[in-house]
Z-matrix of the N, CA and C atoms (Angstrom, degrees):
N
C 1 1.462
C 2 1.524 1 110.62
N 3 1.321 2 113.64 1 -46.03
C 4 1.460 3 118.84 2 -179.38
C 5 1.514 4 110.18 3 -64.80
N 6 1.356 5 115.13 4 -35.33
C 7 1.453 6 119.19 5 179.93
C 8 1.515 7 111.04 6 -67.21
N 9 1.336 8 115.53 7 -38.88
C 10 1.458 9 119.99 8 178.21
C 11 1.533 10 111.36 9 -61.69
N 12 1.361 11 114.65 10 -43.29
C 13 1.472 12 119.14 11 178.75
C 14 1.518 13 110.90 12 -65.79
N 15 1.336 14 116.47 13 -38.07
C 16 1.458 15 119.05 14 179.98
C 17 1.523 16 110.77 15 -64.16
N 18 1.352 17 115.65 16 -40.79
C 19 1.460 18 120.00 17 178.94
C 20 1.534 19 111.28 18 -65.35
N 21 1.306 20 115.88 19 -38.93
C 22 1.468 21 120.35 20 179.57
C 23 1.521 22 111.15 21 -66.22
N 24 1.346 23 114.71 22 -43.01
C 25 1.470 24 119.05 23 178.71
C 26 1.527 25 110.70 24 -64.91
N 27 1.353 26 114.62 25 -38.63
C 28 1.457 27 119.07 26 179.72
C 29 1.529 28 110.77 27 -64.59
N 30 1.349 29 115.29 28 -38.34
C 31 1.455 30 120.22 29 178.81
C 32 1.528 31 111.40 30 -64.74
N 33 1.354 32 115.58 31 -42.31
C 34 1.464 33 120.19 32 178.14
C 35 1.533 34 110.73 33 -65.07
N 36 1.335 35 114.60 34 -37.87
C 37 1.460 36 119.42 35 179.66
C 38 1.532 37 110.43 36 -65.85
N 39 1.336 38 115.33 37 -40.86
C 40 1.462 39 119.28 38 178.14
C 41 1.527 40 111.73 39 -64.19
N 42 1.336 41 115.27 40 -39.15
C 43 1.469 42 119.36 41 178.40
C 44 1.538 43 111.00 42 -64.46
N 45 1.341 44 114.23 43 -39.84
C 46 1.467 45 119.29 44 178.99
C 47 1.521 46 110.76 45 -64.72
N 48 1.346 47 116.46 46 -42.06
C 49 1.455 48 120.15 47 178.51
C 50 1.525 49 111.19 48 -62.73
N 51 1.343 50 114.77 49 -42.64
C 52 1.461 51 119.30 50 179.42
C 53 1.538 52 111.23 51 -62.66
N 54 1.344 53 114.75 52 -42.58
C 55 1.470 54 119.37 53 178.91
C 56 1.531 55 110.09 54 -62.39
N 57 1.325 56 117.07 55 -44.65
C 58 1.466 57 120.00 56 -177.87
C 59 1.522 58 111.63 57 -67.56
N 60 1.344 59 115.24 58 -38.78
C 61 1.465 60 117.98 59 177.70
C 62 1.522 61 111.36 60 -62.97
N 63 1.344 62 115.91 61 -32.43
C 64 1.462 63 120.29 62 -177.96
C 65 1.519 64 112.12 63 -80.59
N 66 1.325 65 115.67 64 -44.25
C 67 1.487 66 119.82 65 -171.87
C 68 1.528 67 114.04 66 -116.64
N 69 1.302 68 117.77 67 -1.31
C 70 1.469 69 119.83 68 -174.21
C 71 1.513 70 114.00 69 -59.04
N 72 1.329 71 115.76 70 -45.78
C 73 1.475 72 119.44 71 -179.59
C 74 1.521 73 111.38 72 -62.50
N 75 1.336 74 115.35 73 -42.60
C 76 1.464 75 120.04 74 179.76
C 77 1.525 76 110.87 75 -62.75
N 78 1.333 77 116.61 76 -43.55
C 79 1.470 78 120.56 77 179.21
C 80 1.526 79 110.67 78 -63.30
N 81 1.329 80 115.15 79 -42.51
C 82 1.474 81 119.38 80 -179.78
C 83 1.518 82 111.18 81 -60.64
N 84 1.341 83 116.64 82 -45.47
C 85 1.461 84 119.96 83 179.33
C 86 1.527 85 111.89 84 -65.30
N 87 1.324 86 115.98 85 -37.67
C 88 1.474 87 119.01 86 178.63
C 89 1.514 88 110.72 87 -62.80
N 90 1.335 89 116.05 88 -43.52
C 91 1.467 90 120.03 89 178.96
C 92 1.523 91 110.57 90 -63.89
N 93 1.340 92 115.14 91 -43.05
C 94 1.464 93 118.61 92 179.85
C 95 1.526 94 111.82 93 -63.76
N 96 1.332 95 115.97 94 -39.45
C 97 1.470 96 119.37 95 179.52
C 98 1.524 97 111.28 96 -64.64
N 99 1.325 98 116.55 97 -43.45
C 100 1.466 99 120.20 98 179.04
C 101 1.525 100 110.31 99 -63.47
N 102 1.339 101 115.04 100 -44.96
C 103 1.470 102 118.69 101 179.84
C 104 1.527 103 110.75 102 -64.66
N 105 1.355 104 114.98 103 -40.41
C 106 1.463 105 118.40 104 179.48
C 107 1.508 106 112.31 105 -64.57
N 108 1.343 107 115.81 106 -41.08
C 109 1.466 108 119.52 107 178.50
C 110 1.518 109 110.84 108 -62.58
N 111 1.326 110 116.91 109 -40.28
C 112 1.470 111 120.90 110 179.82
C 113 1.520 112 110.53 111 -64.22
N 114 1.336 113 115.26 112 -44.91
C 115 1.469 114 119.43 113 179.07
C 116 1.530 115 110.58 114 -64.40
N 117 1.347 116 116.14 115 -42.25
C 118 1.470 117 119.97 116 -179.87
C 119 1.525 118 111.20 117 -63.43
N 120 1.333 119 117.02 118 -41.22
C 121 1.459 120 120.74 119 179.77
C 122 1.526 121 110.93 120 -62.68
N 123 1.334 122 115.69 121 -46.14
C 124 1.472 123 119.14 122 178.42
C 125 1.528 124 110.73 123 -63.34
N 126 1.337 125 115.05 124 -39.05
C 127 1.465 126 118.53 125 178.64
C 128 1.519 127 111.62 126 -65.47
N 129 1.341 128 116.45 127 -40.48
C 130 1.464 129 121.31 128 178.73
C 131 1.522 130 110.59 129 -64.31
N 132 1.322 131 117.23 130 -43.01
C 133 1.459 132 120.98 131 178.42
C 134 1.523 133 110.84 132 -61.13
N 135 1.325 134 116.06 133 -43.00
C 136 1.468 135 119.92 134 178.54
C 137 1.525 136 110.22 135 -63.98
N 138 1.333 137 116.07 136 -43.31
C 139 1.463 138 120.55 137 179.60
C 140 1.521 139 111.26 138 -60.21
N 141 1.341 140 116.17 139 -43.61
C 142 1.454 141 120.52 140 -179.28
C 143 1.523 142 111.46 141 -65.13
N 144 1.338 143 115.87 142 -43.09
C 145 1.474 144 118.95 143 178.25
C 146 1.520 145 110.74 144 -63.62
N 147 1.318 146 116.08 145 -41.67
C 148 1.458 147 120.37 146 -179.71
C 149 1.525 148 110.90 147 -66.62
N 150 1.338 149 115.65 148 -40.59
C 151 1.466 150 120.65 149 178.67
C 152 1.521 151 111.12 150 -64.09
N 153 1.331 152 116.29 151 -42.70
C 154 1.461 153 120.39 152 179.55
C 155 1.521 154 110.83 153 -63.71
N 156 1.344 155 116.45 154 -39.36
C 157 1.467 156 120.34 155 179.61
C 158 1.527 157 110.66 156 -64.78
N 159 1.328 158 116.52 157 -41.88
C 160 1.465 159 120.19 158 179.04
C 161 1.532 160 111.30 159 -66.83
N 162 1.341 161 116.12 160 -41.26
C 163 1.466 162 119.85 161 178.47
C 164 1.520 163 110.60 162 -64.13
N 165 1.323 164 116.49 163 -38.80
C 166 1.463 165 120.47 164 178.62
C 167 1.523 166 110.91 165 -63.50
N 168 1.323 167 116.03 166 -41.87
C 169 1.470 168 120.16 167 179.26
C 170 1.523 169 111.13 168 -63.96
N 171 1.323 170 116.35 169 -39.25
C 172 1.462 171 119.85 170 179.46
C 173 1.528 172 110.97 171 -70.73
N 174 1.330 173 116.89 172 -35.05
C 175 1.472 174 119.81 173 175.48
C 176 1.530 175 109.62 174 -62.64
N 177 1.329 176 116.28 175 -40.53
C 178 1.476 177 119.79 176 177.33
C 179 1.518 178 110.80 177 -58.97
N 180 1.331 179 116.01 178 -36.17
C 181 1.459 180 120.09 179 178.45
C 182 1.532 181 110.63 180 -65.88
N 183 1.323 182 116.49 181 -41.48
C 184 1.473 183 120.06 182 176.51
C 185 1.525 184 109.73 183 -61.73
N 186 1.326 185 116.16 184 -43.35
C 187 1.460 186 120.95 185 -178.75
C 188 1.525 187 111.65 186 -64.27
N 189 1.330 188 117.05 187 -44.18
C 190 1.468 189 120.31 188 178.21
C 191 1.526 190 110.99 189 -63.71
N 192 1.317 191 116.29 190 -40.50
C 193 1.467 192 120.19 191 179.07
C 194 1.521 193 111.13 192 -64.85
N 195 1.342 194 116.15 193 -37.40
C 196 1.465 195 120.36 194 178.54
C 197 1.522 196 110.65 195 -66.41
N 198 1.320 197 115.82 196 -42.11
C 199 1.466 198 119.74 197 179.04
C 200 1.522 199 111.28 198 -64.62
N 201 1.333 200 116.00 199 -34.20
C 202 1.466 201 120.15 200 179.20
C 203 1.526 202 111.96 201 -81.11
N 204 1.333 203 116.51 202 -12.60
C 205 1.459 204 119.76 203 -178.95
C 206 1.508 205 113.56 204 72.33
N 207 1.341 206 117.06 205 22.68
C 208 1.454 207 122.16 206 -178.65
C 209 1.526 208 108.91 207 -91.09
N 210 1.310 209 116.85 208 94.44
C 211 1.466 210 120.80 209 -174.61
C 212 1.527 211 112.52 210 -65.66
N 213 1.321 212 117.71 211 -33.98
C 214 1.464 213 120.37 212 179.89
C 215 1.533 214 109.87 213 -64.50
N 216 1.332 215 116.52 214 -44.17
C 217 1.472 216 120.48 215 178.26
C 218 1.520 217 110.86 216 -65.69
N 219 1.325 218 116.32 217 -38.22
C 220 1.471 219 119.90 218 178.30
C 221 1.517 220 110.37 219 -59.15
N 222 1.316 221 116.40 220 -48.47
C 223 1.463 222 120.33 221 -177.50
C 224 1.529 223 111.60 222 -65.64
N 225 1.345 224 117.47 223 -37.44
C 226 1.469 225 120.11 224 178.20
C 227 1.527 226 110.62 225 -66.31
N 228 1.332 227 116.15 226 -46.36
C 229 1.459 228 120.03 227 -179.10
C 230 1.523 229 111.36 228 -64.00
N 231 1.326 230 116.61 229 -40.05
C 232 1.461 231 119.94 230 179.61
C 233 1.527 232 110.53 231 -67.55
N 234 1.321 233 117.39 232 -38.13
C 235 1.463 234 120.86 233 177.65
C 236 1.526 235 110.50 234 -61.96
N 237 1.350 236 116.61 235 -41.62
C 238 1.465 237 120.60 236 177.04
C 239 1.524 238 110.70 237 -63.52
N 240 1.322 239 115.88 238 -41.98
C 241 1.461 240 120.86 239 -179.33
C 242 1.535 241 110.01 240 -62.27
N 243 1.305 242 116.93 241 -44.94
C 244 1.462 243 121.12 242 -179.14
C 245 1.531 244 111.21 243 -65.73
N 246 1.328 245 116.42 244 -36.01
C 247 1.459 246 120.36 245 -178.11
C 248 1.527 247 112.56 246 -73.94
N 249 1.342 248 116.75 247 -35.75
C 250 1.467 249 120.02 248 -171.56
C 251 1.524 250 114.21 249 -104.51
N 252 1.323 251 116.93 250 -30.96
C 253 1.468 252 119.28 251 -171.77
C 254 1.527 253 111.69 252 -134.75
N 255 1.315 254 117.00 253 39.72
C 256 1.461 255 121.34 254 -173.53
C 257 1.519 256 113.05 255 -58.77
N 258 1.311 257 118.08 256 -31.06
C 259 1.455 258 120.39 257 -175.50
C 260 1.511 259 115.34 258 -87.35
N 261 1.324 260 118.08 259 4.31
C 262 1.459 261 120.63 260 -177.55
C 263 1.523 262 111.82 261 -94.62
N 264 1.328 263 115.00 262 158.93
C 265 1.469 264 120.05 263 175.72
C 266 1.527 265 110.37 264 -64.92
N 267 1.338 266 116.84 265 -30.32
C 268 1.464 267 119.94 266 179.18
C 269 1.526 268 111.15 267 -61.01
N 270 1.327 269 116.79 268 -38.15
C 271 1.463 270 120.18 269 179.97
C 272 1.522 271 111.01 270 -65.66
N 273 1.319 272 116.90 271 -40.71
C 274 1.461 273 120.98 272 179.02
C 275 1.533 274 110.54 273 -64.89
N 276 1.330 275 115.62 274 -43.99
C 277 1.462 276 120.35 275 178.58
C 278 1.522 277 110.74 276 -64.90
N 279 1.330 278 115.68 277 -40.48
C 280 1.465 279 119.86 278 179.94
C 281 1.524 280 110.80 279 -63.65
N 282 1.335 281 116.44 280 -38.93
C 283 1.460 282 119.69 281 178.94
C 284 1.518 283 112.38 282 -62.10
N 285 1.332 284 116.60 283 -43.15
C 286 1.467 285 121.16 284 179.27
C 287 1.525 286 111.01 285 -66.86
N 288 1.336 287 115.83 286 -42.26
C 289 1.471 288 119.72 287 179.96
C 290 1.519 289 110.95 288 -65.58
N 291 1.332 290 116.31 289 -45.14
C 292 1.459 291 120.44 290 -179.97
C 293 1.523 292 110.79 291 -62.18
N 294 1.330 293 116.74 292 -41.37
C 295 1.465 294 120.51 293 -179.45
C 296 1.521 295 111.08 294 -60.37
N 297 1.324 296 116.21 295 -44.36
C 298 1.467 297 120.24 296 179.82
C 299 1.519 298 111.14 297 -61.23
N 300 1.324 299 116.64 298 -46.44
C 301 1.460 300 120.66 299 -178.08
C 302 1.526 301 111.47 300 -67.05
N 303 1.325 302 116.48 301 -42.31
C 304 1.464 303 120.06 302 179.28
C 305 1.525 304 111.42 303 -63.55
N 306 1.328 305 116.41 304 -39.76
C 307 1.467 306 120.09 305 178.62
C 308 1.520 307 110.76 306 -65.40
N 309 1.323 308 116.69 307 -43.09
C 310 1.463 309 120.89 308 179.26
C 311 1.526 310 111.67 309 -62.41
N 312 1.334 311 115.84 310 -29.01
C 313 1.462 312 120.28 311 -179.79
C 314 1.532 313 112.15 312 -88.92
N 315 1.319 314 116.63 313 4.77
C 316 1.454 315 119.94 314 175.07
C 317 1.518 316 114.91 315 90.26
N 318 1.332 317 117.09 316 5.04
C 319 1.460 318 119.52 317 179.34
C 320 1.526 319 108.64 318 -98.21
N 321 1.333 320 115.23 319 73.43
C 322 1.462 321 120.87 320 -174.65
C 323 1.521 322 112.16 321 -65.50
N 324 1.312 323 117.76 322 -35.87
C 325 1.459 324 120.42 323 -178.43
C 326 1.528 325 111.34 324 -63.75
N 327 1.338 326 116.27 325 -45.32
C 328 1.466 327 120.25 326 178.19
C 329 1.518 328 111.01 327 -66.48
N 330 1.319 329 116.37 328 -35.87
C 331 1.465 330 120.72 329 177.54
C 332 1.515 331 110.83 330 -62.31
N 333 1.328 332 116.49 331 -45.98
C 334 1.467 333 120.37 332 179.11
C 335 1.528 334 111.24 333 -64.71
N 336 1.329 335 115.90 334 -33.91
C 337 1.456 336 119.37 335 177.37
C 338 1.522 337 111.71 336 -64.48
N 339 1.333 338 116.47 337 -41.77
C 340 1.466 339 120.89 338 178.86
C 341 1.521 340 110.95 339 -65.84
N 342 1.330 341 116.30 340 -42.30
C 343 1.469 342 120.24 341 179.64
C 344 1.526 343 111.14 342 -66.71
N 345 1.323 344 116.52 343 -39.69
C 346 1.462 345 120.08 344 179.29
C 347 1.525 346 110.36 345 -63.35
N 348 1.333 347 116.31 346 -37.92
C 349 1.466 348 119.57 347 178.90
C 350 1.523 349 110.99 348 -63.57
N 351 1.332 350 116.61 349 -45.02
C 352 1.473 351 119.88 350 178.78
C 353 1.530 352 110.19 351 -64.20
N 354 1.335 353 116.34 352 -43.58
C 355 1.467 354 120.49 353 -178.67
C 356 1.522 355 112.30 354 -61.15
N 357 1.316 356 116.42 355 -32.59
C 358 1.458 357 120.45 356 -176.67
C 359 1.525 358 113.78 357 -92.41
N 360 1.335 359 117.21 358 -23.38
C 361 1.461 360 119.72 359 -171.92
C 362 1.523 361 115.40 360 -118.38
N 363 1.315 362 117.70 361 -11.67
C 364 1.468 363 119.37 362 -177.12
C 365 1.525 364 110.77 363 -62.53
N 366 1.319 365 115.47 364 137.72
C 367 1.462 366 121.16 365 176.14
C 368 1.524 367 109.94 366 -82.40
N 369 1.318 368 116.01 367 -38.09
C 370 1.459 369 121.03 368 -179.46
C 371 1.532 370 109.76 369 -76.82
N 372 1.345 371 118.56 370 123.89
C 373 1.470 372 120.81 371 -178.27
C 374 1.524 373 113.10 372 -63.84
N 375 1.328 374 117.11 373 -28.13
C 376 1.457 375 120.11 374 178.43
C 377 1.516 376 111.82 375 -66.03
N 378 1.343 377 116.25 376 -49.23
C 379 1.464 378 120.38 377 177.06
C 380 1.524 379 110.44 378 -61.04
N 381 1.323 380 116.43 379 -39.63
C 382 1.458 381 120.70 380 -179.47
C 383 1.532 382 111.27 381 -60.13
N 384 1.346 383 116.17 382 -44.84
C 385 1.460 384 119.31 383 -177.83
C 386 1.523 385 112.20 384 -72.54
N 387 1.323 386 117.11 385 -36.66
C 388 1.469 387 119.48 386 175.95
C 389 1.523 388 109.77 387 -60.36
N 390 1.333 389 116.21 388 -43.52
C 391 1.466 390 120.17 389 178.82
C 392 1.525 391 110.96 390 -62.82
N 393 1.335 392 117.23 391 -41.81
C 394 1.472 393 120.60 392 179.46
C 395 1.523 394 111.28 393 -63.58
N 396 1.325 395 116.83 394 -43.20
C 397 1.467 396 120.44 395 -179.75
C 398 1.521 397 111.42 396 -64.18
N 399 1.326 398 116.05 397 -44.75
C 400 1.460 399 118.96 398 -179.69
C 401 1.525 400 111.29 399 -68.45
N 402 1.328 401 115.90 400 -38.04
C 403 1.467 402 119.28 401 178.16
C 404 1.527 403 110.08 402 -64.74
N 405 1.322 404 117.76 403 -42.82
C 406 1.469 405 120.92 404 177.49
C 407 1.522 406 110.69 405 -61.13
N 408 1.337 407 116.73 406 -37.49
C 409 1.457 408 120.54 407 177.75
C 410 1.519 409 112.26 408 -64.70
N 411 1.318 410 117.10 409 -41.83
C 412 1.459 411 120.21 410 179.11
C 413 1.536 412 111.14 411 -69.28
N 414 1.324 413 116.26 412 -37.10
C 415 1.462 414 119.63 413 176.62
C 416 1.529 415 111.10 414 -67.33
N 417 1.330 416 116.01 415 -33.74
C 418 1.463 417 120.37 416 174.85
C 419 1.525 418 110.16 417 -62.48
N 420 1.329 419 116.40 418 -44.26
C 421 1.465 420 120.14 419 177.45
C 422 1.526 421 111.75 420 -60.99
N 423 1.343 422 115.02 421 -33.32
C 424 1.464 423 119.72 422 -179.56
C 425 1.529 424 112.71 423 -85.83
N 426 1.363 425 115.63 424 3.78
C 427 1.461 426 122.13 425 -179.79
C 428 1.535 427 113.11 426 64.43
N 429 1.337 428 115.85 427 23.80
C 430 1.471 429 120.77 428 174.87
C 431 1.528 430 107.49 429 -93.35
N 432 1.315 431 115.32 430 70.21
C 433 1.464 432 120.79 431 -169.19
C 434 1.534 433 113.58 432 -65.85
N 435 1.308 434 116.83 433 -45.20
C 436 1.466 435 119.24 434 -178.34
C 437 1.525 436 110.99 435 -63.70
N 438 1.316 437 116.02 436 -41.50
C 439 1.462 438 119.82 437 178.61
C 440 1.523 439 110.71 438 -65.49
N 441 1.325 440 116.83 439 -37.75
C 442 1.463 441 120.93 440 178.24
C 443 1.523 442 110.92 441 -61.67
N 444 1.327 443 116.43 442 -45.08
C 445 1.460 444 120.35 443 178.39
C 446 1.528 445 111.29 444 -65.07
N 447 1.304 446 115.96 445 -37.16
C 448 1.464 447 120.43 446 179.03
C 449 1.524 448 110.60 447 -61.31
N 450 1.309 449 115.95 448 -39.00
C 451 1.465 450 120.19 449 -179.26
C 452 1.525 451 112.26 450 -66.45
N 453 1.316 452 117.33 451 -21.27
C 454 1.462 453 121.12 452 -179.14
C 455 1.523 454 112.58 453 -98.34
N 456 1.329 455 116.75 454 4.90
C 457 1.457 456 119.98 455 -179.52
C 458 1.523 457 110.27 456 -80.91
N 459 1.316 458 116.14 457 170.21
C 460 1.454 459 120.38 458 179.06
C 461 1.520 460 112.27 459 92.64
N 462 1.316 461 114.84 460 -174.55
C 463 1.463 462 120.71 461 -178.57
C 464 1.525 463 110.60 462 -67.45
N 465 1.326 464 115.27 463 140.45
C 466 1.460 465 121.93 464 -179.78
C 467 1.525 466 109.01 465 -126.37
N 468 1.326 467 118.57 466 125.18
C 469 1.471 468 119.91 467 175.25
C 470 1.522 469 110.31 468 -56.62
N 471 1.305 470 117.35 469 144.27
C 472 1.463 471 121.75 470 -174.66
C 473 1.525 472 112.49 471 -54.61
N 474 1.346 473 116.26 472 -37.60
C 475 1.460 474 119.48 473 -178.28
C 476 1.526 475 113.34 474 -62.84
N 477 1.331 476 116.48 475 -20.74
C 478 1.460 477 120.54 476 -176.23
C 479 1.524 478 113.41 477 -105.13
N 480 1.309 479 117.00 478 0.20
C 481 1.469 480 119.54 479 -175.73
C 482 1.522 481 112.73 480 -59.28
N 483 1.331 482 117.22 481 -42.32
C 484 1.463 483 120.20 482 -178.57
C 485 1.526 484 111.57 483 -65.21
N 486 1.337 485 116.75 484 -43.18
C 487 1.463 486 120.46 485 -179.48
C 488 1.529 487 111.43 486 -66.85
N 489 1.325 488 116.42 487 -39.09
C 490 1.461 489 119.48 488 178.25
C 491 1.534 490 110.48 489 -65.28
N 492 1.321 491 116.69 490 -42.38
C 493 1.467 492 120.08 491 178.06
C 494 1.523 493 111.01 492 -61.77
N 495 1.307 494 116.86 493 -42.68
C 496 1.468 495 120.40 494 178.87
C 497 1.527 496 111.42 495 -62.15
N 498 1.336 497 116.36 496 -43.21
C 499 1.459 498 119.61 497 -179.88
C 500 1.527 499 111.24 498 -67.31
N 501 1.317 500 116.95 499 -38.07
C 502 1.472 501 119.96 500 175.53
C 503 1.526 502 110.48 501 -62.78
N 504 1.336 503 116.59 502 -39.61
C 505 1.454 504 120.21 503 177.39
C 506 1.519 505 111.50 504 -58.93
N 507 1.326 506 116.78 505 -42.07
C 508 1.469 507 121.07 506 178.50
C 509 1.526 508 111.02 507 -61.07
N 510 1.343 509 115.06 508 -42.44
C 511 1.469 510 119.56 509 -177.97
C 512 1.529 511 110.52 510 -67.55
N 513 1.323 512 116.57 511 -45.50
C 514 1.463 513 119.77 512 179.22
C 515 1.524 514 111.25 513 -61.71
N 516 1.325 515 116.11 514 -40.33
C 517 1.463 516 119.25 515 -179.50
C 518 1.527 517 110.47 516 -64.69
N 519 1.343 518 116.62 517 -39.86
C 520 1.458 519 120.50 518 178.26
C 521 1.518 520 111.08 519 -64.50
N 522 1.322 521 117.50 520 -28.29
C 523 1.466 522 121.92 521 177.76
C 524 1.523 523 112.87 522 -82.29
N 525 1.327 524 115.38 523 -8.02
C 526 1.451 525 119.01 524 -177.07
C 527 1.522 526 113.04 525 84.85
N 528 1.311 527 116.93 526 12.41
C 529 1.475 528 121.64 527 -179.74
C 530 1.531 529 107.70 528 -93.44
N 531 1.300 530 115.20 529 76.45
C 532 1.459 531 122.81 530 -170.13
C 533 1.535 532 113.22 531 -62.10
N 534 1.315 533 117.77 532 -41.93
C 535 1.459 534 120.55 533 -177.25
C 536 1.529 535 111.32 534 -67.01
N 537 1.350 536 116.24 535 -41.21
C 538 1.464 537 119.21 536 177.13
C 539 1.526 538 110.69 537 -64.46
N 540 1.339 539 115.91 538 -40.03
C 541 1.464 540 120.04 539 178.73
C 542 1.522 541 110.21 540 -62.75
N 543 1.317 542 115.66 541 -43.45
C 544 1.464 543 120.41 542 179.80
C 545 1.532 544 110.68 543 -59.38
N 546 1.331 545 116.84 544 -44.42
C 547 1.466 546 120.81 545 -178.94
C 548 1.528 547 111.62 546 -63.49
N 549 1.324 548 116.39 547 -40.11
C 550 1.465 549 119.55 548 -179.58
C 551 1.533 550 111.37 549 -70.41
N 552 1.323 551 117.08 550 -39.43
C 553 1.467 552 119.60 551 177.69
C 554 1.533 553 110.78 552 -64.62
N 555 1.315 554 116.49 553 -38.79
C 556 1.472 555 120.04 554 177.45
C 557 1.530 556 110.11 555 -62.64
N 558 1.326 557 115.21 556 -42.88
C 559 1.462 558 120.22 557 178.70
C 560 1.537 559 110.53 558 -62.18
N 561 1.325 560 116.10 559 -43.48
C 562 1.462 561 119.99 560 -179.40
C 563 1.520 562 110.89 561 -65.21
N 564 1.340 563 116.97 562 -45.74
C 565 1.472 564 120.79 563 -177.86
C 566 1.523 565 110.78 564 -61.98
N 567 1.312 566 117.03 565 -40.41
C 568 1.462 567 120.69 566 -179.62
C 569 1.520 568 112.15 567 -70.53
N 570 1.334 569 116.80 568 -31.15
C 571 1.464 570 120.58 569 -176.92
C 572 1.522 571 113.17 570 -81.46
N 573 1.330 572 116.81 571 -28.47
C 574 1.464 573 119.21 572 179.93
C 575 1.527 574 110.95 573 -67.92
N 576 1.317 575 116.00 574 142.60
C 577 1.451 576 120.80 575 172.88
C 578 1.530 577 108.94 576 -64.02
N 579 1.317 578 116.80 577 144.11
C 580 1.467 579 120.77 578 -177.09
C 581 1.524 580 112.24 579 -62.66
N 582 1.337 581 117.20 580 -20.40
C 583 1.465 582 120.58 581 -179.32
C 584 1.521 583 112.72 582 -88.18
N 585 1.307 584 117.36 583 -4.35
C 586 1.461 585 121.05 584 -177.13
C 587 1.526 586 110.67 585 -79.30
N 588 1.325 587 116.47 586 126.14
C 589 1.466 588 121.22 587 -179.09
C 590 1.531 589 111.50 588 -62.40
N 591 1.320 590 116.33 589 -34.42
C 592 1.459 591 119.96 590 -177.01
C 593 1.528 592 111.62 591 -61.22
N 594 1.314 593 116.19 592 -25.15
C 595 1.468 594 120.70 593 -179.83
C 596 1.535 595 111.17 594 -60.60
N 597 1.321 596 116.40 595 -31.16
C 598 1.470 597 119.67 596 179.50
C 599 1.521 598 111.05 597 -65.64
N 600 1.342 599 116.27 598 -35.32
C 601 1.462 600 119.74 599 177.66
C 602 1.521 601 110.34 600 -66.16
N 603 1.339 602 116.19 601 -38.91
C 604 1.455 603 120.32 602 178.32
C 605 1.528 604 109.88 603 -65.06
N 606 1.340 605 117.73 604 -34.38
C 607 1.469 606 121.13 605 176.75
C 608 1.525 607 110.52 606 -61.00
N 609 1.327 608 116.20 607 -41.31
C 610 1.465 609 120.46 608 178.27
C 611 1.523 610 110.29 609 -62.21
N 612 1.334 611 116.15 610 -41.84
C 613 1.462 612 120.42 611 178.93
C 614 1.527 613 110.99 612 -64.95
N 615 1.319 614 116.62 613 -39.48
C 616 1.463 615 120.52 614 177.80
C 617 1.524 616 111.09 615 -63.15
N 618 1.318 617 115.98 616 -43.57
C 619 1.464 618 119.43 617 177.57
C 620 1.522 619 110.82 618 -60.28
N 621 1.341 620 115.17 619 -36.37
C 622 1.463 621 120.12 620 -178.29
C 623 1.524 622 112.09 621 -66.73
N 624 1.333 623 116.60 622 -28.07
C 625 1.475 624 119.04 623 179.18
C 626 1.529 625 111.47 624 -101.15
N 627 1.335 626 115.99 625 13.35
C 628 1.459 627 120.32 626 173.07
C 629 1.510 628 116.07 627 85.48
N 630 1.330 629 117.79 628 26.86
C 631 1.464 630 121.00 629 179.21
C 632 1.523 631 109.35 630 -117.34
N 633 1.332 632 116.15 631 130.08
C 634 1.456 633 121.30 632 175.48
C 635 1.530 634 108.20 633 -88.35
N 636 1.342 635 118.54 634 112.67
C 637 1.464 636 120.50 635 -178.74
C 638 1.524 637 113.69 636 -55.52
N 639 1.329 638 117.57 637 -26.66
C 640 1.463 639 120.38 638 -179.09
C 641 1.531 640 111.84 639 -65.60
N 642 1.325 641 114.75 640 -19.43
C 643 1.457 642 118.16 641 -179.83
C 644 1.530 643 112.15 642 -84.00
N 645 1.323 644 116.15 643 -6.15
C 646 1.464 645 120.62 644 -178.56
C 647 1.522 646 110.51 645 -96.24
N 648 1.307 647 115.88 646 152.75
C 649 1.462 648 121.86 647 177.10
C 650 1.512 649 108.38 648 -106.31
N 651 1.338 650 118.05 649 111.61
C 652 1.470 651 120.00 650 -178.25
C 653 1.516 652 111.83 651 -68.87
N 654 1.341 653 115.61 652 151.57
C 655 1.456 654 121.09 653 175.25
C 656 1.519 655 108.33 654 -83.83
N 657 1.296 656 116.51 655 112.52
C 658 1.462 657 119.94 656 -177.18
C 659 1.512 658 110.01 657 -68.29
N 660 1.330 659 113.28 658 145.02
C 661 1.452 660 119.49 659 176.15
C 662 1.512 661 114.17 660 87.22
N 663 1.364 662 119.16 661 -7.16
C 664 1.453 663 119.62 662 179.24
C 665 1.508 664 109.36 663 -76.41
N 666 1.302 665 116.06 664 151.69
C 667 1.454 666 120.47 665 -177.96
C 668 1.517 667 110.27 666 -143.64
N 669 1.317 668 115.32 667 152.61
C 670 1.444 669 121.63 668 179.06
C 671 1.517 670 109.12 669 -102.68
N 672 1.355 671 117.90 670 145.29
C 673 1.443 672 119.33 671 179.00
C 674 1.503 673 113.11 672 -76.45
N 675 1.339 674 118.01 673 -12.05
C 676 1.459 675 120.41 674 -178.08
C 677 1.512 676 109.10 675 -153.22
N 678 1.319 677 115.24 676 159.80
C 679 1.457 678 119.99 677 -179.90
C 680 1.513 679 112.80 678 -103.63
N 681 1.318 680 115.68 679 -1.50
C 682 1.451 681 119.68 680 -179.27
C 683 1.512 682 109.44 681 -127.64
N 684 1.311 683 116.29 682 159.80
C 685 1.448 684 121.04 683 177.48
C 686 1.508 685 109.41 684 -65.45
N 687 1.333 686 118.09 685 131.65
C 688 1.470 687 119.56 686 178.28
C 689 1.515 688 110.43 687 -61.76
């Protein structure tokens, strides 16, 4: 009886050895791959959290520098942000904040540089369009009309169509291209939601170019992403 059991156990052992010899390497690699993927995922999550924390700290530095009005510190902090965390939302926000502070301090060239960087590198389309609108506005102030219009070219998210049209109208009017300005203001007025305060400013502009807004038919359902000029 004992011999029979020993033979049976030996047979099972031989089958197990044969199975392991056939599939053991494959099983080992599968286990290693699963374990490696788990470790890599946890490592990636840690890296992302750590990266976000560092980007947040650097954004705080940009914000403190802006509040202090220290343009040299602003530019250094923004340069670090662009070099280390260019793909983060913090970098896009820092670029917009730095541009505003630099412009207020009279450094228009550096401000335009910061806005151009956000406009060209931002991942978020909202930040990208805000940067383009503000950059076009600063170029308008500098009388760089063609460059301002160029910055507003290309695809525009629907939420920003009214603001882009309004800004184009300003540029055309500054160039003396009254008919083009009129067309853009009409487009902006029709696209803005009737509840948007900014629409009233566009009405004033329309009156200035000889258009009665009451004669226009607004596009129902359109909405603006903001109530103030970017």
